[in-house]
mmCIF file as gemmi writes it, N, C-alpha and C atoms, coordinates in Angstrom:
data_model
loop_
_atom_site.group_PDB
_atom_site.id
_atom_site.type_symbol
_atom_site.label_atom_id
_atom_site.label_alt_id
_atom_site.label_comp_id
_atom_site.label_asym_id
_atom_site.label_entity_id
_atom_site.label_seq_id
_atom_site.pdbx_PDB_ins_code
_atom_site.Cartn_x
_atom_site.Cartn_y
_atom_site.Cartn_z
_atom_site.occupancy
_atom_site.B_iso_or_equiv
_atom_site.pdbx_formal_charge
_atom_site.auth_seq_id
_atom_site.auth_asym_id
_atom_site.pdbx_PDB_model_num
ATOM 1 N N . MET Axp A 1 ? 99.599 112.641 103.019 1 0 ? 1 A 1
ATOM 2 C CA . MET Axp A 1 ? 100.243 111.379 102.705 1 0 ? 1 A 1
ATOM 3 C C . MET Axp A 1 ? 101.541 111.658 101.958 1 0 ? 1 A 1
ATOM 4 N N . ARG Axp A 2 ? 102.541 110.903 102.325 1 0 ? 2 A 1
ATOM 5 C CA . ARG Axp A 2 ? 103.838 110.975 101.641 1 0 ? 2 A 1
ATOM 6 C C . ARG Axp A 2 ? 104.046 109.652 100.911 1 0 ? 2 A 1
ATOM 7 N N . LYS Axp A 3 ? 104.628 109.747 99.719 1 0 ? 3 A 1
ATOM 8 C CA . LYS Axp A 3 ? 104.785 108.565 98.869 1 0 ? 3 A 1
ATOM 9 C C . LYS Axp A 3 ? 106.064 108.703 98.057 1 0 ? 3 A 1
ATOM 10 N N . LYS Axp A 4 ? 106.802 107.6 97.92 1 0 ? 4 A 1
ATOM 11 C CA . LYS Axp A 4 ? 108.02 107.618 97.109 1 0 ? 4 A 1
ATOM 12 C C . LYS Axp A 4 ? 108.345 106.209 96.633 1 0 ? 4 A 1
ATOM 13 N N . THR Axp A 5 ? 108.833 106.11 95.4 1 0 ? 5 A 1
ATOM 14 C CA . THR Axp A 5 ? 109.311 104.841 94.856 1 0 ? 5 A 1
ATOM 15 C C . THR Axp A 5 ? 110.795 104.729 95.183 1 0 ? 5 A 1
ATOM 16 N N . LEU Axp A 6 ? 111.159 103.6 95.766 1 0 ? 6 A 1
ATOM 17 C CA . LEU Axp A 6 ? 112.534 103.377 96.209 1 0 ? 6 A 1
ATOM 18 C C . LEU Axp A 6 ? 113.075 102.069 95.658 1 0 ? 6 A 1
ATOM 19 N N . ASN Axp A 7 ? 114.386 102.012 95.523 1 0 ? 7 A 1
ATOM 20 C CA . ASN Axp A 7 ? 115.062 100.796 95.073 1 0 ? 7 A 1
ATOM 21 C C . ASN Axp A 7 ? 115.643 100.082 96.283 1 0 ? 7 A 1
ATOM 22 N N . ILE Axp A 8 ? 115.383 98.797 96.401 1 0 ? 8 A 1
ATOM 23 C CA . ILE Axp A 8 ? 115.964 97.993 97.476 1 0 ? 8 A 1
ATOM 24 C C . ILE Axp A 8 ? 117.36 97.567 97.029 1 0 ? 8 A 1
ATOM 25 N N . SER Axp A 9 ? 118.369 98.168 97.637 1 0 ? 9 A 1
ATOM 26 C CA . SER Axp A 9 ? 119.747 97.915 97.193 1 0 ? 9 A 1
ATOM 27 C C . SER Axp A 9 ? 120.497 96.939 98.102 1 0 ? 9 A 1
ATOM 28 N N . ASN Axp A 10 ? 119.885 96.5 99.181 1 0 ? 10 A 1
ATOM 29 C CA . ASN Axp A 10 ? 120.509 95.486 100.032 1 0 ? 10 A 1
ATOM 30 C C . ASN Axp A 10 ? 120.705 94.238 99.185 1 0 ? 10 A 1
ATOM 31 N N . GLU Axp A 11 ? 121.906 93.692 99.182 1 0 ? 11 A 1
ATOM 32 C CA . GLU Axp A 11 ? 122.204 92.568 98.278 1 0 ? 11 A 1
ATOM 33 C C . GLU Axp A 11 ? 121.346 91.333 98.524 1 0 ? 11 A 1
ATOM 34 N N . LEU Axp A 12 ? 120.761 91.205 99.707 1 0 ? 12 A 1
ATOM 35 C CA . LEU Axp A 12 ? 119.875 90.081 99.992 1 0 ? 12 A 1
ATOM 36 C C . LEU Axp A 12 ? 118.404 90.462 99.92 1 0 ? 12 A 1
ATOM 37 N N . GLY Axp A 13 ? 118.112 91.691 99.521 1 0 ? 13 A 1
ATOM 38 C CA . GLY Axp A 13 ? 116.727 92.144 99.444 1 0 ? 13 A 1
ATOM 39 C C . GLY Axp A 13 ? 116.144 92.29 100.839 1 0 ? 13 A 1
ATOM 40 N N . LEU Axp A 14 ? 114.849 92.089 100.947 1 0 ? 14 A 1
ATOM 41 C CA . LEU Axp A 14 ? 114.186 92.184 102.261 1 0 ? 14 A 1
ATOM 42 C C . LEU Axp A 14 ? 114.206 90.814 102.936 1 0 ? 14 A 1
ATOM 43 N N . HIS Axp A 15 ? 115.395 90.347 103.287 1 0 ? 15 A 1
ATOM 44 C CA . HIS Axp A 15 ? 115.55 89.075 103.989 1 0 ? 15 A 1
ATOM 45 C C . HIS Axp A 15 ? 115.104 89.254 105.444 1 0 ? 15 A 1
ATOM 46 N N . ILE Axp A 16 ? 115.152 88.232 106.232 1 0 ? 16 A 1
ATOM 47 C CA . ILE Axp A 16 ? 114.575 88.26 107.578 1 0 ? 16 A 1
ATOM 48 C C . ILE Axp A 16 ? 115.169 89.366 108.454 1 0 ? 16 A 1
ATOM 49 N N . ARG Axp A 17 ? 116.471 89.512 108.48 1 0 ? 17 A 1
ATOM 50 C CA . ARG Axp A 17 ? 117.078 90.534 109.335 1 0 ? 17 A 1
ATOM 51 C C . ARG Axp A 17 ? 116.687 91.935 108.889 1 0 ? 17 A 1
ATOM 52 N N . ALA Axp A 18 ? 116.724 92.183 107.58 1 0 ? 18 A 1
ATOM 53 C CA . ALA Axp A 18 ? 116.34 93.496 107.049 1 0 ? 18 A 1
ATOM 54 C C . ALA Axp A 18 ? 114.852 93.764 107.282 1 0 ? 18 A 1
ATOM 55 N N . ALA Axp A 19 ? 114.035 92.748 107.104 1 0 ? 19 A 1
ATOM 56 C CA . ALA Axp A 19 ? 112.598 92.886 107.33 1 0 ? 19 A 1
ATOM 57 C C . ALA Axp A 19 ? 112.323 93.207 108.8 1 0 ? 19 A 1
ATOM 58 N N . SER Axp A 20 ? 113.058 92.56 109.681 1 0 ? 20 A 1
ATOM 59 C CA . SER Axp A 20 ? 112.898 92.805 111.111 1 0 ? 20 A 1
ATOM 60 C C . SER Axp A 20 ? 113.257 94.243 111.462 1 0 ? 20 A 1
ATOM 61 N N . LYS Axp A 21 ? 114.332 94.743 110.895 1 0 ? 21 A 1
ATOM 62 C CA . LYS Axp A 21 ? 114.748 96.131 111.139 1 0 ? 21 A 1
ATOM 63 C C . LYS Axp A 21 ? 113.699 97.103 110.602 1 0 ? 21 A 1
ATOM 64 N N . LEU Axp A 22 ? 113.173 96.813 109.427 1 0 ? 22 A 1
ATOM 65 C CA . LEU Axp A 22 ? 112.152 97.666 108.826 1 0 ? 22 A 1
ATOM 66 C C . LEU Axp A 22 ? 110.907 97.726 109.716 1 0 ? 22 A 1
ATOM 67 N N . VAL Axp A 23 ? 110.462 96.588 110.207 1 0 ? 23 A 1
ATOM 68 C CA . VAL Axp A 23 ? 109.291 96.532 111.089 1 0 ? 23 A 1
ATOM 69 C C . VAL Axp A 23 ? 109.576 97.258 112.395 1 0 ? 23 A 1
ATOM 70 N N . GLN Axp A 24 ? 110.763 97.08 112.915 1 0 ? 24 A 1
ATOM 71 C CA . GLN Axp A 24 ? 111.148 97.743 114.164 1 0 ? 24 A 1
ATOM 72 C C . GLN Axp A 24 ? 111.066 99.264 114.032 1 0 ? 24 A 1
ATOM 73 N N . VAL Axp A 25 ? 111.58 99.805 112.95 1 0 ? 25 A 1
ATOM 74 C CA . VAL Axp A 25 ? 111.532 101.255 112.734 1 0 ? 25 A 1
ATOM 75 C C . VAL Axp A 25 ? 110.089 101.709 112.484 1 0 ? 25 A 1
ATOM 76 N N . ALA Axp A 26 ? 109.365 101.008 111.633 1 0 ? 26 A 1
ATOM 77 C CA . ALA Axp A 26 ? 107.985 101.39 111.319 1 0 ? 26 A 1
ATOM 78 C C . ALA Axp A 26 ? 107.109 101.392 112.56 1 0 ? 26 A 1
ATOM 79 N N . SER Axp A 27 ? 107.352 100.462 113.46 1 0 ? 27 A 1
ATOM 80 C CA . SER Axp A 27 ? 106.522 100.315 114.658 1 0 ? 27 A 1
ATOM 81 C C . SER Axp A 27 ? 106.699 101.451 115.659 1 0 ? 27 A 1
ATOM 82 N N . ARG Axp A 28 ? 107.692 102.269 115.479 1 0 ? 28 A 1
ATOM 83 C CA . ARG Axp A 28 ? 107.918 103.415 116.371 1 0 ? 28 A 1
ATOM 84 C C . ARG Axp A 28 ? 106.909 104.54 116.144 1 0 ? 28 A 1
ATOM 85 N N . TYR Axp A 29 ? 106.186 104.473 115.031 1 0 ? 29 A 1
ATOM 86 C CA . TYR Axp A 29 ? 105.331 105.591 114.624 1 0 ? 29 A 1
ATOM 87 C C . TYR Axp A 29 ? 103.855 105.2 114.609 1 0 ? 29 A 1
ATOM 88 N N . ALA Axp A 30 ? 103.021 106.195 114.856 1 0 ? 30 A 1
ATOM 89 C CA . ALA Axp A 30 ? 101.573 105.988 114.841 1 0 ? 30 A 1
ATOM 90 C C . ALA Axp A 30 ? 101.02 105.93 113.42 1 0 ? 30 A 1
ATOM 91 N N . SER Axp A 31 ? 101.715 106.521 112.486 1 0 ? 31 A 1
ATOM 92 C CA . SER Axp A 31 ? 101.248 106.59 111.099 1 0 ? 31 A 1
ATOM 93 C C . SER Axp A 31 ? 101.103 105.211 110.474 1 0 ? 31 A 1
ATOM 94 N N . GLU Axp A 32 ? 100.22 105.141 109.474 1 0 ? 32 A 1
ATOM 95 C CA . GLU Axp A 32 ? 100.086 103.927 108.664 1 0 ? 32 A 1
ATOM 96 C C . GLU Axp A 32 ? 101.225 103.943 107.652 1 0 ? 32 A 1
ATOM 97 N N . ILE Axp A 33 ? 101.974 102.849 107.593 1 0 ? 33 A 1
ATOM 98 C CA . ILE Axp A 33 ? 103.117 102.747 106.692 1 0 ? 33 A 1
ATOM 99 C C . ILE Axp A 33 ? 102.935 101.499 105.846 1 0 ? 33 A 1
ATOM 100 N N . THR Axp A 34 ? 102.964 101.665 104.527 1 0 ? 34 A 1
ATOM 101 C CA . THR Axp A 34 ? 102.798 100.517 103.636 1 0 ? 34 A 1
ATOM 102 C C . THR Axp A 34 ? 103.923 100.452 102.614 1 0 ? 34 A 1
ATOM 103 N N . LEU Axp A 35 ? 104.146 99.244 102.118 1 0 ? 35 A 1
ATOM 104 C CA . LEU Axp A 35 ? 105.064 99.001 101.006 1 0 ? 35 A 1
ATOM 105 C C . LEU Axp A 35 ? 104.281 98.281 99.923 1 0 ? 35 A 1
ATOM 106 N N . THR Axp A 36 ? 104.512 98.682 98.679 1 0 ? 36 A 1
ATOM 107 C CA . THR Axp A 36 ? 103.882 98.015 97.545 1 0 ? 36 A 1
ATOM 108 C C . THR Axp A 36 ? 104.977 97.485 96.629 1 0 ? 36 A 1
ATOM 109 N N . TYR Axp A 37 ? 104.86 96.21 96.281 1 0 ? 37 A 1
ATOM 110 C CA . TYR Axp A 37 ? 105.781 95.558 95.36 1 0 ? 37 A 1
ATOM 111 C C . TYR Axp A 37 ? 104.952 94.648 94.465 1 0 ? 37 A 1
ATOM 112 N N . GLN Axp A 38 ? 105.122 94.784 93.174 1 0 ? 38 A 1
ATOM 113 C CA . GLN Axp A 38 ? 104.387 93.987 92.183 1 0 ? 38 A 1
ATOM 114 C C . GLN Axp A 38 ? 102.883 93.967 92.477 1 0 ? 38 A 1
ATOM 115 N N . GLN Axp A 39 ? 102.325 95.125 92.652 1 0 ? 39 A 1
ATOM 116 C CA . GLN Axp A 39 ? 100.888 95.325 92.845 1 0 ? 39 A 1
ATOM 117 C C . GLN Axp A 39 ? 100.342 94.694 94.128 1 0 ? 39 A 1
ATOM 118 N N . ARG Axp A 40 ? 101.214 94.367 95.063 1 0 ? 40 A 1
ATOM 119 C CA . ARG Axp A 40 ? 100.787 93.84 96.356 1 0 ? 40 A 1
ATOM 120 C C . ARG Axp A 40 ? 101.207 94.826 97.432 1 0 ? 40 A 1
ATOM 121 N N . THR Axp A 41 ? 100.268 95.274 98.228 1 0 ? 41 A 1
ATOM 122 C CA . THR Axp A 41 ? 100.537 96.248 99.28 1 0 ? 41 A 1
ATOM 123 C C . THR Axp A 41 ? 100.429 95.582 100.644 1 0 ? 41 A 1
ATOM 124 N N . ILE Axp A 42 ? 101.442 95.841 101.478 1 0 ? 42 A 1
ATOM 125 C CA . ILE Axp A 42 ? 101.465 95.259 102.824 1 0 ? 42 A 1
ATOM 126 C C . ILE Axp A 42 ? 101.701 96.345 103.863 1 0 ? 42 A 1
ATOM 127 N N . ARG Axp A 43 ? 101.38 96.013 105.11 1 0 ? 43 A 1
ATOM 128 C CA . ARG Axp A 43 ? 101.639 96.918 106.236 1 0 ? 43 A 1
ATOM 129 C C . ARG Axp A 43 ? 103.076 96.693 106.71 1 0 ? 43 A 1
ATOM 130 N N . ALA Axp A 44 ? 103.833 97.773 106.801 1 0 ? 44 A 1
ATOM 131 C CA . ALA Axp A 44 ? 105.248 97.665 107.156 1 0 ? 44 A 1
ATOM 132 C C . ALA Axp A 44 ? 105.48 97.341 108.624 1 0 ? 44 A 1
ATOM 133 N N . LYS Axp A 45 ? 104.426 97.318 109.429 1 0 ? 45 A 1
ATOM 134 C CA . LYS Axp A 45 ? 104.564 96.992 110.849 1 0 ? 45 A 1
ATOM 135 C C . LYS Axp A 45 ? 104.314 95.513 111.128 1 0 ? 45 A 1
ATOM 136 N N . ASN Axp A 46 ? 104.048 94.731 110.089 1 0 ? 46 A 1
ATOM 137 C CA . ASN Axp A 46 ? 103.729 93.317 110.244 1 0 ? 46 A 1
ATOM 138 C C . ASN Axp A 46 ? 104.856 92.471 109.634 1 0 ? 46 A 1
ATOM 139 N N . ILE Axp A 47 ? 105.636 91.812 110.494 1 0 ? 47 A 1
ATOM 140 C CA . ILE Axp A 47 ? 106.811 91.071 110.03 1 0 ? 47 A 1
ATOM 141 C C . ILE Axp A 47 ? 106.469 89.991 109.006 1 0 ? 47 A 1
ATOM 142 N N . MET Axp A 48 ? 105.384 89.275 109.208 1 0 ? 48 A 1
ATOM 143 C CA . MET Axp A 48 ? 105.023 88.213 108.266 1 0 ? 48 A 1
ATOM 144 C C . MET Axp A 48 ? 104.674 88.784 106.893 1 0 ? 48 A 1
ATOM 145 N N . GLU Axp A 49 ? 103.982 89.902 106.875 1 0 ? 49 A 1
ATOM 146 C CA . GLU Axp A 49 ? 103.637 90.52 105.593 1 0 ? 49 A 1
ATOM 147 C C . GLU Axp A 49 ? 104.888 91.009 104.875 1 0 ? 49 A 1
ATOM 148 N N . VAL Axp A 50 ? 105.819 91.598 105.613 1 0 ? 50 A 1
ATOM 149 C CA . VAL Axp A 50 ? 107.05 92.106 105 1 0 ? 50 A 1
ATOM 150 C C . VAL Axp A 50 ? 107.868 90.948 104.426 1 0 ? 50 A 1
ATOM 151 N N . ILE Axp A 51 ? 108.009 89.88 105.188 1 0 ? 51 A 1
ATOM 152 C CA . ILE Axp A 51 ? 108.799 88.722 104.721 1 0 ? 51 A 1
ATOM 153 C C . ILE Axp A 51 ? 108.154 88.078 103.501 1 0 ? 51 A 1
ATOM 154 N N . THR Axp A 52 ? 106.835 87.885 103.531 1 0 ? 52 A 1
ATOM 155 C CA . THR Axp A 52 ? 106.18 87.21 102.411 1 0 ? 52 A 1
ATOM 156 C C . THR Axp A 52 ? 106.071 88.086 101.164 1 0 ? 52 A 1
ATOM 157 N N . LEU Axp A 53 ? 106.365 89.365 101.297 1 0 ? 53 A 1
ATOM 158 C CA . LEU Axp A 53 ? 106.404 90.223 100.108 1 0 ? 53 A 1
ATOM 159 C C . LEU Axp A 53 ? 107.558 89.807 99.195 1 0 ? 53 A 1
ATOM 160 N N . ALA Axp A 54 ? 108.604 89.223 99.785 1 0 ? 54 A 1
ATOM 161 C CA . ALA Axp A 54 ? 109.745 88.637 99.059 1 0 ? 54 A 1
ATOM 162 C C . ALA Axp A 54 ? 110.371 89.604 98.052 1 0 ? 54 A 1
ATOM 163 N N . VAL Axp A 55 ? 110.803 90.745 98.537 1 0 ? 55 A 1
ATOM 164 C CA . VAL Axp A 55 ? 111.399 91.761 97.668 1 0 ? 55 A 1
ATOM 165 C C . VAL Axp A 55 ? 112.887 91.456 97.473 1 0 ? 55 A 1
ATOM 166 N N . PRO Axp A 56 ? 113.319 91.223 96.229 1 0 ? 56 A 1
ATOM 167 C CA . PRO Axp A 56 ? 114.729 90.929 95.971 1 0 ? 56 A 1
ATOM 168 C C . PRO Axp A 56 ? 115.557 92.209 95.805 1 0 ? 56 A 1
ATOM 169 N N . CYS Axp A 57 ? 116.853 92.052 95.811 1 0 ? 57 A 1
ATOM 170 C CA . CYS Axp A 57 ? 117.759 93.173 95.562 1 0 ? 57 A 1
ATOM 171 C C . CYS Axp A 57 ? 117.469 93.764 94.184 1 0 ? 57 A 1
ATOM 172 N N . GLY Axp A 58 ? 117.467 95.075 94.107 1 0 ? 58 A 1
ATOM 173 C CA . GLY Axp A 58 ? 117.248 95.762 92.844 1 0 ? 58 A 1
ATOM 174 C C . GLY Axp A 58 ? 115.798 96.059 92.524 1 0 ? 58 A 1
ATOM 175 N N . ALA Axp A 59 ? 114.894 95.532 93.328 1 0 ? 59 A 1
ATOM 176 C CA . ALA Axp A 59 ? 113.459 95.744 93.081 1 0 ? 59 A 1
ATOM 177 C C . ALA Axp A 59 ? 113.039 97.136 93.537 1 0 ? 59 A 1
ATOM 178 N N . GLU Axp A 60 ? 112.001 97.649 92.896 1 0 ? 60 A 1
ATOM 179 C CA . GLU Axp A 60 ? 111.423 98.921 93.3 1 0 ? 60 A 1
ATOM 180 C C . GLU Axp A 60 ? 110.188 98.672 94.15 1 0 ? 60 A 1
ATOM 181 N N . VAL Axp A 61 ? 110.097 99.417 95.242 1 0 ? 61 A 1
ATOM 182 C CA . VAL Axp A 61 ? 108.925 99.368 96.105 1 0 ? 61 A 1
ATOM 183 C C . VAL Axp A 61 ? 108.388 100.784 96.257 1 0 ? 61 A 1
ATOM 184 N N . VAL Axp A 62 ? 107.102 100.88 96.533 1 0 ? 62 A 1
ATOM 185 C CA . VAL Axp A 62 ? 106.496 102.18 96.796 1 0 ? 62 A 1
ATOM 186 C C . VAL Axp A 62 ? 106.23 102.261 98.287 1 0 ? 62 A 1
ATOM 187 N N . LEU Axp A 63 ? 106.821 103.266 98.914 1 0 ? 63 A 1
ATOM 188 C CA . LEU Axp A 63 ? 106.622 103.528 100.332 1 0 ? 63 A 1
ATOM 189 C C . LEU Axp A 63 ? 105.551 104.595 100.467 1 0 ? 63 A 1
ATOM 190 N N . LYS Axp A 64 ? 104.534 104.328 101.283 1 0 ? 64 A 1
ATOM 191 C CA . LYS Axp A 64 ? 103.489 105.315 101.575 1 0 ? 64 A 1
ATOM 192 C C . LYS Axp A 64 ? 103.364 105.446 103.08 1 0 ? 64 A 1
ATOM 193 N N . VAL Axp A 65 ? 103.263 106.692 103.533 1 0 ? 65 A 1
ATOM 194 C CA . VAL Axp A 65 ? 103.113 106.972 104.955 1 0 ? 65 A 1
ATOM 195 C C . VAL Axp A 65 ? 101.994 107.99 105.117 1 0 ? 65 A 1
ATOM 196 N N . PHE Axp A 66 ? 101.047 107.664 106.019 1 0 ? 66 A 1
ATOM 197 C CA . PHE Axp A 66 ? 99.916 108.552 106.265 1 0 ? 66 A 1
ATOM 198 C C . PHE Axp A 66 ? 99.582 108.553 107.75 1 0 ? 66 A 1
ATOM 199 N N . GLY Axp A 67 ? 99.519 109.745 108.343 1 0 ? 67 A 1
ATOM 200 C CA . GLY Axp A 67 ? 99.124 109.813 109.748 1 0 ? 67 A 1
ATOM 201 C C . GLY Axp A 67 ? 99.69 111.02 110.455 1 0 ? 67 A 1
ATOM 202 N N . GLU Axp A 68 ? 99.473 111.03 111.751 1 0 ? 68 A 1
ATOM 203 C CA . GLU Axp A 68 ? 99.807 112.199 112.553 1 0 ? 68 A 1
ATOM 204 C C . GLU Axp A 68 ? 101.298 112.509 112.617 1 0 ? 68 A 1
ATOM 205 N N . ASP Axp A 69 ? 102.152 111.508 112.521 1 0 ? 69 A 1
ATOM 206 C CA . ASP Axp A 69 ? 103.602 111.74 112.562 1 0 ? 69 A 1
ATOM 207 C C . ASP Axp A 69 ? 104.267 111.307 111.246 1 0 ? 69 A 1
ATOM 208 N N . GLU Axp A 70 ? 103.53 111.52 110.153 1 0 ? 70 A 1
ATOM 209 C CA . GLU Axp A 70 ? 104.013 111.01 108.86 1 0 ? 70 A 1
ATOM 210 C C . GLU Axp A 70 ? 105.339 111.613 108.426 1 0 ? 70 A 1
ATOM 211 N N . GLN Axp A 71 ? 105.597 112.862 108.743 1 0 ? 71 A 1
ATOM 212 C CA . GLN Axp A 71 ? 106.855 113.478 108.325 1 0 ? 71 A 1
ATOM 213 C C . GLN Axp A 71 ? 108.046 112.762 108.965 1 0 ? 71 A 1
ATOM 214 N N . GLU Axp A 72 ? 107.971 112.53 110.266 1 0 ? 72 A 1
ATOM 215 C CA . GLU Axp A 72 ? 109.059 111.841 110.968 1 0 ? 72 A 1
ATOM 216 C C . GLU Axp A 72 ? 109.162 110.378 110.535 1 0 ? 72 A 1
ATOM 217 N N . ALA Axp A 73 ? 108.032 109.718 110.4 1 0 ? 73 A 1
ATOM 218 C CA . ALA Axp A 73 ? 108.021 108.312 109.994 1 0 ? 73 A 1
ATOM 219 C C . ALA Axp A 73 ? 108.583 108.153 108.58 1 0 ? 73 A 1
ATOM 220 N N . PHE Axp A 74 ? 108.177 109.038 107.677 1 0 ? 74 A 1
ATOM 221 C CA . PHE Axp A 74 ? 108.647 108.974 106.296 1 0 ? 74 A 1
ATOM 222 C C . PHE Axp A 74 ? 110.161 109.161 106.246 1 0 ? 74 A 1
ATOM 223 N N . ALA Axp A 75 ? 110.661 110.148 106.991 1 0 ? 75 A 1
ATOM 224 C CA . ALA Axp A 75 ? 112.108 110.408 107.014 1 0 ? 75 A 1
ATOM 225 C C . ALA Axp A 75 ? 112.876 109.207 107.558 1 0 ? 75 A 1
ATOM 226 N N . ALA Axp A 76 ? 112.371 108.586 108.611 1 0 ? 76 A 1
ATOM 227 C CA . ALA Axp A 76 ? 113.039 107.429 109.202 1 0 ? 76 A 1
ATOM 228 C C . ALA Axp A 76 ? 113.046 106.235 108.247 1 0 ? 76 A 1
ATOM 229 N N . MET Axp A 77 ? 111.93 106 107.582 1 0 ? 77 A 1
ATOM 230 C CA . MET Axp A 77 ? 111.854 104.878 106.647 1 0 ? 77 A 1
ATOM 231 C C . MET Axp A 77 ? 112.758 105.11 105.432 1 0 ? 77 A 1
ATOM 232 N N . LEU Axp A 78 ? 112.779 106.337 104.928 1 0 ? 78 A 1
ATOM 233 C CA . LEU Axp A 78 ? 113.668 106.659 103.812 1 0 ? 78 A 1
ATOM 234 C C . LEU Axp A 78 ? 115.118 106.427 104.197 1 0 ? 78 A 1
ATOM 235 N N . ASP Axp A 79 ? 115.493 106.921 105.358 1 0 ? 79 A 1
ATOM 236 C CA . ASP Axp A 79 ? 116.866 106.768 105.825 1 0 ? 79 A 1
ATOM 237 C C . ASP Axp A 79 ? 117.241 105.294 105.921 1 0 ? 79 A 1
ATOM 238 N N . LEU Axp A 80 ? 116.361 104.5 106.483 1 0 ? 80 A 1
ATOM 239 C CA . LEU Axp A 80 ? 116.631 103.07 106.627 1 0 ? 80 A 1
ATOM 240 C C . LEU Axp A 80 ? 116.789 102.387 105.262 1 0 ? 80 A 1
ATOM 241 N N . ILE Axp A 81 ? 115.851 102.612 104.374 1 0 ? 81 A 1
ATOM 242 C CA . ILE Axp A 81 ? 115.884 101.938 103.067 1 0 ? 81 A 1
ATOM 243 C C . ILE Axp A 81 ? 117.045 102.44 102.216 1 0 ? 81 A 1
ATOM 244 N N . GLU Axp A 82 ? 117.3 103.737 102.224 1 0 ? 82 A 1
ATOM 245 C CA . GLU Axp A 82 ? 118.392 104.277 101.422 1 0 ? 82 A 1
ATOM 246 C C . GLU Axp A 82 ? 119.759 103.888 101.964 1 0 ? 82 A 1
ATOM 247 N N . ASN Axp A 83 ? 119.832 103.434 103.205 1 0 ? 83 A 1
ATOM 248 C CA . ASN Axp A 83 ? 121.094 102.969 103.796 1 0 ? 83 A 1
ATOM 249 C C . ASN Axp A 83 ? 121.139 101.447 103.855 1 0 ? 83 A 1
ATOM 250 N N . ASN Axp A 84 ? 120.52 100.81 102.893 1 0 ? 84 A 1
ATOM 251 C CA . ASN Axp A 84 ? 120.579 99.351 102.723 1 0 ? 84 A 1
ATOM 252 C C . ASN Axp A 84 ? 119.986 98.552 103.866 1 0 ? 84 A 1
ATOM 253 N N . LEU Axp A 85 ? 119.013 99.139 104.571 1 0 ? 85 A 1
ATOM 254 C CA . LEU Axp A 85 ? 118.279 98.429 105.629 1 0 ? 85 A 1
ATOM 255 C C . LEU Axp A 85 ? 119.192 97.973 106.763 1 0 ? 85 A 1
ATOM 256 N N . ILE Axp A 86 ? 120.171 98.83 107.103 1 0 ? 86 A 1
ATOM 257 C CA . ILE Axp A 86 ? 121.063 98.503 108.237 1 0 ? 86 A 1
ATOM 258 C C . ILE Axp A 86 ? 120.969 99.55 109.324 1 0 ? 86 A 1
């Protein structure tokens, strides 16, 4: 399992477009991918869960990736989040 605390620096936080991009990238991988914000953990492949997590700009989230392609999935998710979800 890979795990890292990240800062959401997109000025709109995890708004609909950013959430959609996050789900799109996460869905490419077989691994289980989760985000935790304020003690609530959601599956990153589920658009409704990502949107209702309501992560604002500047918030810290914990990214966890576990599975057969976790190295590639973790790298892709890090790249996406560290580049402001674009």
